[in-house]
C-alpha positions as a printed Julia matrix, in Angstrom:
58×3 Matrix{Float64}:
  -7.18   -9.2   -12.66
  -8.71   -5.95  -13.84
 -10.31   -5.44  -10.43
  -6.95   -5.74   -8.72
  -5.36   -3.33  -11.2
  -8.19   -0.82  -10.68
  -7.84   -1.21   -6.91
  -4.1    -0.55   -7.07
  -4.68    2.58   -9.15
  -7.33    3.78   -6.72
  -5.03    3.23   -3.75
  -2.27    5.12   -5.58
  -4.68    8.0    -6.19
  -5.74    8.05   -2.54
  -2.11    8.04   -1.37
  -1.27   10.94   -3.69
  -4.07   12.9    -2.02
  -2.83   12.37    1.55
  -5.1     9.46    2.43
  -2.59    7.24    4.15
  -4.08    5.77    7.31
  -5.47    2.24    7.17
  -8.79    3.33    8.66
  -9.19    5.96    5.9
  -8.68    3.25    3.26
 -11.2     1.06    5.09
 -13.83    3.8     5.16
 -13.45    4.57    1.46
 -13.38    0.9     0.49
 -16.52    0.23    2.52
 -18.34    3.13    0.85
 -17.44    1.83   -2.6
 -18.43   -1.72   -1.63
 -21.74   -0.54   -0.19
 -22.6     1.39   -3.36
 -21.71   -1.66   -5.46
 -23.51   -4.35   -3.43
 -26.07   -2.44   -1.38
 -24.62   -3.77    1.89
 -21.54   -2.96    3.94
 -18.32   -4.93    3.57
 -18.76   -6.33    7.08
 -22.35   -7.45    6.38
 -21.29   -9.0     3.07
 -18.44  -10.83    4.8
 -20.86  -12.16    7.43
 -23.39  -13.15    4.76
 -20.7   -15.16    2.95
 -19.4   -16.5     6.28
 -15.86  -15.35    5.49
 -13.44  -15.59    8.41
 -10.5   -13.49    7.19
  -9.9   -10.25    5.33
  -8.69  -10.74    1.8
  -7.93   -7.13    0.87
  -4.66   -5.68    2.09
  -3.46   -2.09    1.92
   0.28   -2.53    1.88
């Protein structure tokens, strides 16, 4: 639950700094994910054989 709360706060911060387009969120999220795991979000998804996206920017 803390991860979701942190994610919501981060998205709120990005929105308050004029980052509003979905692709901008995707780029920033991928950078954070890559720093955390050492691989891109797409590569991690393929490694885990995930078929759908589970993170939504709404």
